[in-house]
N, C-alpha and C positions, 0 to 999 in steps of 0.2 A: 482874850486869848483862851482857848480850851485846854483844859488840862488831860492828862492821859486817861482818868477814868471818862471823862465825856467824850473823848475820841472813841474809845472802846464800845460806849453806848450807842454812838452814831453808828459806828461799822457794824456791831451785832444787829442793830434794829432795822438796816436797810441793806439787805444782801446784794440789791442790783448796784448801790452805791459801792459797796465794798468790792464788786466785779469790776466796776469800771475804774476805780482808784487802782486796783491791781493792773488792770490793761494799760492805763496810763503810764505807770512806772515801768511797766514791761517794755512798751514801746518807746519811751523815751531812753532807757538803756539801748534798745538794739539800733534806735536811730544814732545816738553817740558813738556806739562801737563802729556802725557802718560807715558812718561819716568822717572817722578818724577823731572822734570824741570832741574836739573843740577847737576854737582858734583863739589863742592868746591876744588879749589887748595890746597893742604896739604903736609906740610913738617914734616918728623920725624927725630929727633935726638937723638941718644943714646950718654949719656956721662958717666962719670965714677959713678955719683950720682943718674942719674934720664933719664927718657925718656920724651922728650919734643915734643909736637904735636903742630904744629902752623897751622891754618886753616883760609884761606883767606875769610871773610864773608862781604864784601864791600856791604853798602846799608841795611843790616840786622839789626833789632833792637833786643837788647840783650833780650827782652821779647819774641822773636819769636825763640830762641835757646834753645833747650833741650839737656842734655848731660847726657848719662847714662853708666854703666860699668860693666861688668860681670867678670867672671873669666879670659877669655880670649879674651875679645873684648871690645873696646870702641864705643859707638854709637853716633854720633852727628847728631840730626834732626833739621831742621828749615825750615823756609818760608821766601822768598822774595817777598815782596808786590810790585805792579806796582806803580810807582810815579806819572805817568800821567794816569789818566781814560781816552781813548777814544776807539771808535769804530775802529774795524780791518781795516776797509777800509781807514782810515785817518792817519795811521803810513806811514811814508815815510822809515823808518829803524827802526829795532827792534833786537839789538844786545845783550842787557842786559837779561838774563836770569830770569825770575821770577817763582814764584810758590815754591812748597816744596822740600826738598832735605833729604836724609838719607845717611850718611856716616858710614860705618862699617869698623873699623880698628882692625885687628887683633893684639893681643898684645903677647909678649914672657912671659914664666914664669919667676919669680925671681922678680917682681915688688909689691910694696905695695899698693894694689888697694884701701884700706880703706884710704890712704892718698891722693888721688888725689886732685890736686887744680886746678881751672881754672879761668882765667879772660880774660876780653873782652874789648878791646880798639882800637879806630881807624880803625874799621873794620876787626881786627885779633884776634880770638880766640885762646889763649895761655893755652895748659893744661900740667901739670907738673905731672909725676908720679914716685916717688922715687924708687930707686933700693933697693932691700935687700941688708943690708951690709954683705959683704963676699960671697955673691951667685953669681954664673953664671947666666947669662941672655940667656936662650935658648928659642926658639920658640916651641910652644906645638907641641909635636910629633918628637920632634928633639933630638937626644942623646946627653947628656953633655960630652965634652971631657975631 
């Protein structure tokens, strides 16, 4: 791995490399902002009693997350803020996505939407939606067997 001095030597020795690196960072930031920043990884697990949704939201404060439900979808919105404020030309690497996101998750019929419970701990949002007792869970528009 290169140390800071070696990186500075490379940057000053090749102005074209410096220009390309700056362009890459600017384009990545513009793409992320335009696309709603990022899509958090999400797991869905259907058990006998409930649907469990686990969403990875590392680095996002609880107050920056909003959850809403409809008849057939769950919507999670939020924002990851930059930890270090710096001019674009000062970043050497930028891999952690920042900005806003919105994740819409279609839900099956047969869930008790009025009993949704959510918790947030260690960067993971855990959402539990109980199943209606004795009902088959089917995705909207799908025939029950």
